[in-house]
N, C-alpha and C positions, 0 to 999 in steps of 0.2 A: 370656755373652750376646753374640749377634751382631746388629748393627744394619746393615741394608742400605737404601739409598735408590736408587730407580730409577724409570724410566717405568712408568706403569700400563698394564696389558694387559687386553684383554677377557677373557682367561683368569682374571684376578683377580676377576671379577665376583661370584661366590658369596661369597667372603671379604669383599669390599667391602660387599655388601648386609648381611651379618651385622654388620660393624663399625658401619655407619651406624645400624642399628636400635638398637644399644647406645648409640651416641653421642647419638641424638635420641629418647629414649623418650617425650618429652612432645609430639612433633609427629606429627600424622597424615600419612600418605603421605610418610614420611621417608626413602625409599630411591629413589635414581635408578634408572630403568629400564635394562635391558640395552641397549635401543636408544639411549638417551642416551649411555651410556658408549662404545658402538660408534662413534657419530657423533663424539664428542670425540676419541677416540684415532685416528680416521682423518683428521680435518681438522687436528689440532694435537697430535701425539703428544708433543712436548717439553713441552707445558704441563700434562700430566696426570702427577702425581708421586705415588708412594706410598712408604711406609716399611715394611719387614718387620723384625720382631724374632724372632729364632730361626725364621725361615721363615714366620711368621704375619703377615698384613697387619694393621698396627696403626694406620696413619694415612694420609691422602691429601689432596691439594690439586688442585683442578681449575681451569683457567684458559682464557680465550680472548683473542685480540688484537682490539681494536676501533679504528676511527678515531673518537676520542673526541669530536671536534667535532660529529659527527653526532648525538650524544646529549646532551652537556652535563651539568652537575651535577644538573639536575632530571630524574631518570629513575627508573623502577621496575625491579625485578628482571626482570619479564617483558619489558620493553622492551629492556633491555641484552642479554638472552639470546634475543630473538626468540621469546618464549613457549616457551623451552626447546627450540627447534629449533637454536639456535646458528648460524643463518644470518647473524647479525650479525658473526660472526668474519671477519676479513680479514687475510690475510698481509701486506698493505701498510699495516696500521694502525699506530698510534703508542703505544698504551697496553696493557699487560698487565692484564686485568681478572680479578680473582679471583672465581670464582662458587661455590666451595665449599672448605672446609677443615675437617677433623674428625680427632679422635683417639679411638680406642677407650678408654673409661674405664679399662680394665685397664692401660693403658700411659701414663696421663697424668703420672705422676711422672717420666717419662723426658725431658720437655721436647721431645717430638718435633715439636710445632708450630713451635718456633723453627727446627728443622732444615728443615722444609718452607718456611718463609719465607726462610731463607737461600738455599735452592735457587731459589725464585722470583726473588729479587733477582739472583742470578747469571745466571739465564736472561734477565732484563730487560736486564742489561748486555751479555750475549753477542749478543742480538738487536737491540741498539741501540734500545730502546724508551724513550720519554720518562719513563714512570712506571709504578708499579703502583697501581691504584685498586681499592678494595673497598667494598661496602656492608655495613657491619658491624652485625649484630643487637645489641641491648642486652637480653639475656634476663632480667636481674634488674630491669628497669625497672618491671615490674608490681608489684613489692614496694614501690615508692616513688612511683608515679604519682599517688596521691591527695594527696601533699604536695609533690612536686617537678615542675616543668616539665621537658621533655626537656633543655633547655639547662642547667638547674640540676643535673640528674642527671649530665650529661656533665662539668660542671666539678668536681663532687665526685669522680667517678671519676678525673679527671686529677690531682686533688689527693690521691688515694689515701684519701679519706674513705669511699668506697664501693668495693667490689670488684665488677666485672662480668666474668664469665669470658671474654667476647669482647672488649669494648672495652679492658679492662685489658691483655689480651694484645697487642692491636694497637698500643696506645700504647707498650707495652714493646718493641715491635719497630720503633720509630721511625716509625710512621705518624702523620700529623697529621690531626686532624679538619678537614674542609672545610665540611661542611654537614649539617644535620639533614634527613632525608628522611621525609616522612609518606606512609604507604600503600606503602612500598617492597616489602614481601613480604606478600601476602595470606595471612591465616590465622596469622600470627605473633602469637599472643595474648600470649606472654611479653613481647615487645617492644612490644605494643600497636600493631603495624605501623609503628613507628618504626625508623629505622636511621640510622647515622652514616656519611656518606661520608668515607672515609679515603684518604690518598694518601702514597706514598713516591716521592720523585723520584730518578731516575738521574742522578747528577752527571756521568757520563761520556757522556751522550747527545749525539749530534751530529745536527743536522737533516739529513734525507736529501734528496738531490737528486731532484726530480721527484715527491716525495710531496706530499700535500695539506697544505701548511703553513697555508693559510687555506682558506676555504670557497668561494672563487670559482674556477669551472672555465670555461675558454674552449672553445667549440665552433666548429668550422669545417665548414660544410655546402657541398657541391658540387652546384650545379645544372648537370648534365652535358648538353652538347649532343650529340645523336646525329648523327654525320657519317660519311661513308665514310672508311675508314682504309686506307692502302696495305698495311700489314703490322703485325706485332706490335710492332716498334720504334716505329712511329708511335703506336700505342696507349700504349706506355710513356712517350713524350714528353708526351702529354696528361696522363697520370696524374701524372707528376713535376712538371709545370707547376703543377698545382693543389695538390699536397702542399707544394711549395716556397712557394706563395703563402700558404696558411693557416699553415704553420710560421713564416713570416716575421712573423706577428702573435702568435707564442708560443701558438698554440692547443694545447690538450691533446688534442683529438680532431679527426679529419678523417673525415667521413661521405660516402661515395659512394652512388649510387643502386643499386637492384635491377637486375641483368642489364645493367650499364652497359658490359659488353664485347661486347654482341651486334652492334655493327658488324663484328666479326670473323667473323660468320656469312656475309658476302657471298660468299666463295669457294665456299661449300657450298650456294648458293641453288638449284642444280639438283636437290638432294636433297629428300625430304620433310622436314617440320619436325622430326620425331623424329630422323631420321638426322643432320640438320645440327646439332641441339643436342648429340647425342652426339659429333660431330666437334669442336664447340667445347669440350666437356668435357675433351678431350685436352690442351687448353692450360692448364687451370685450375691444375694443380700448379705449373707454371713461373710463371704470373702471380702466384700466391699468394706464392711465394718472392721474386719481384722486388719486389712491393709491401712485403713484410716488410723487405726491405733499405732501402726508402725510409723506413719507420717508424723504423728504427734510425738511419739517417744524418741524417734531418731532425728526430729527437727528437719525434715526435708519434704518438699511438695512432691507428691507421687502421681504420675499419670499411669493409671493401672491398666495399661494396654487396652484391651476391650474384653467384654464378657457378654454372654447372651442374657436377655431378660424376656419374660413372657408377660404380656400385658393385654388384657381384653382379647385373648386369642391370637395376638400378633407377636411375632418373635423379632426382637430388635438386637442390634449389635451395638453395645454401649461402652463408651470409655468414661471412667470416673476420674475427675481431678480431685485428689484428696489433699487438701491444704494442711500445712503443718500446724495451723491453729485449730484444726478439727472441722473446719467447714468442708462441705462436699458439694461439688458441681458435677454435672454430667453432660455428655455429648452423644447423640445417637447418630450412627453412620447414616449419611444421607443417600449416597449412591450404592446400590446393592449390585454385586457382580452377578453375571449369569450363573456361576457356580453356586453362590449363596442362595439364589432364588430357586434353582433347580433342586438342590439337595436339602435345604433347610427351610425354604419358604420365607426367607427373611423379608422384613418390611423396612423401608427407609424412614429415617426421622425427618422432621420438618422444621427444626430450629437451627438457626445459624447465628452464633454470637461469640464475642470474645469474653474472656474471663479475667477479672481483676485478681491479681496475686500480689504478694508482698515484694515482688520483683517487677511489677509493671503488668501491662496487658499482654496476654498470650492467647493463642488459638490452638485448638485440638481438632484434627480431622482424622479419619481412619482410612488408610490404605487407598482403595480405589478413588476416594474423594479427591486425592491430590491430583488425579488426572483430569479434573475439571477446573480450569483456571478461574472461572467466575467465583467459585466458593472461597478460596483464599483471598481473592481481591475484595470481596465483601468484608472479610475479617480485617484486611489491611485498612479499609476505609473506616473501620471502627477502632483503629489505633493499635492493632496487633503488631508486636515487635518480634516475637518468637513463635514459630508454628511447630507444634509437635505432631508427628505422624507415626503412630504405631501401625505396623503392617504385618501381613502374613502372606508370603509368596512361596509357591512350590517350585517354580522353575526359574532359570536365569532370565528368560524372556520377561516373565512377570516382574521380577525384581528390577530389571532394566527400565521398565516403564515407570515404576514408582520412583526410582532414583533420578532419572532424567527429568521427570515432571517436578519432583521436589526441588531440584536445582533451578529449574526455570521459575518456580514460584518464589524462590529467594531473590532472584534477580529482579523480576518484574514487580515485586511488592516491597522491595527494599527492607527485607527482614531476614532473620536467621530461620532455617528449617532443620529440625532434628528428626531423624527417622531411626526406628529400631524394629527389628523383626526376629522371628524364630529361626533356628538352624537345626540341622540333624534330621534323623528319621524317627518315626513313631509307629512301629508295628503294632498291630492289634487295635487300631482305631480307624474306622472307616473314613475315607476322604481326608485323612490327615497324615498320610504315610511319609511324604518327603517335604523338605523345606530348603529354601535357598535364601540366604540373608547376609547383609553387611550393614551394620549400623554406621551412620555418618551424620555430620553437621555441615550444612551448606550455607554459603554467604552470598551476598551480592558480588558482582564482579567489577571491582573498581580498585584504585590504587591502595586504599586502606586495608584491603582484604587480600587473602591468598590469590595468586594469579589464576589458579585453577578453580577458584570459588569453593574449595573444600577446606573447612577449618579443621576437620579431623575425621578419620574413618577407622573402623575396626578391621581385623583380618576376616576375610570371607569364611563363612561356615564354621566358625570356631566360637565356642562359648567363652564370652569375655565381657568386660565392661569397657566403656569409652568415656573418658572424662575430658570435657572441653569447656574452656572459658570463652564467652562471647561478650563483646563490649557494645552496649547500647548507644554510647555516645558516637561511635563510628557511623551508626545508622543516621543519627541526626546530622552529622557532618555531610554524609552522602546526600541526604535529602536537600540540603541547601547548596552544596558546592561540588556535587559529584560530576564526573565527566558526562554522564547522562542522568536524568532525574525522572524516572519512569512514573512516579506518582503525580508529581506536580505538572509534568508536561503532557498529560493526557488531554485529548480534545473532548472535554466533557460538554462542550457546546455542540458537538457532533454526535456523540454516543455516550452511553453510561451503562453501568451494571446495577440493576435494581433488584432488591430483595422483596419478594411477595410473601407476606406473612400468612401462614396457614393456621387455622384453629385445630 
């Protein structure tokens, strides 16, 4: 007999499905979809483990990494897995969360489950994760529920007076019961929808620098004064000044406004607006790399407002997320204003996604995007907790639209929304002459937050910074115990918001 343990592959799916059907004959809809396995193996290949016996798939364990403070001990299976989308997975998380483990009944005498858990523990240590946590079913509980409370049942299993195929196994693998969860897995009639939250701690864990050790994240917003600039070096000096300022307050994020580098259009003012913006786009790659260097050297994640790029003859409005570890992500403005279309011929981007950061999952959208509620809702469904909105508005009317829509997005998506724009006048640059702005951070409207849903705001039309702390644990509390719960109370049986992917 040959036993092999390795990473699960999408090519294993047919055998996986067959083994799961045999392992869970009593459960309806007992097989993961191929799309689920494709997603798991693509986002976290190391966490999907299988065992082959003489070349036949006999057992498997599936896992994700989560920032556990965002969920806490009182959660459901759907919440921790993002309704089985796994958008809750974060490479910067601190806990390995077990979402599935099973052994084909034909091979249960070989103690393959123990091998899977040993592999999980080794992975937890290698990745320097704090612990492994699982929500363990108690499938024999229905046999005793008329005479025993869940607490009494668990005690008898611990004392080996009762055998439970899941809980007895977990305890035998040095997992400690933490909490009884009611309503953990819908449709689990054997467990009567109870589960036991179980934990194994990694004694070798070392707290990671710059990861979210607590729930408080500090935001630094730049209210950027539009002014004539001599050259690119002059622009860099202004950028570095503000990065240095917010980093000096140990900010985790620094947000610049939309198209904040447009003072550099001045030398091209003799051209039409489209041509001048194309010339400005030639500077974008250099600017991006320079600000990325600032992010690393000042140890702060920078959302670099937005800048134009020209690609295959199309002009895009792009925001770069410049991580303090040197990684670079980008977001292309999806919704183009009539002004941008008329003067610059801008094209909208086609990608909507959240970004993993060392402070959890965030979203970035640009100005006009915030006036379309479906877009932030898609990000919230992917686990976004903080939404950054760089904007550029010329009049108070335009600013009011952005402000009030941003406030609404914070309420309806149970998240924080940070906005930052340009202020002042810019003579000598076509279509960029006046600006109106007021940086702010908005919150949901509930008892744990300011009564006006404003965590902080700058002075209107004045160059300055705004430093604001936001507590992600308050969002978790709101989600479970808020006066209203806009995410969980949605009638998804009646309607939904669907993202259509475009190539």
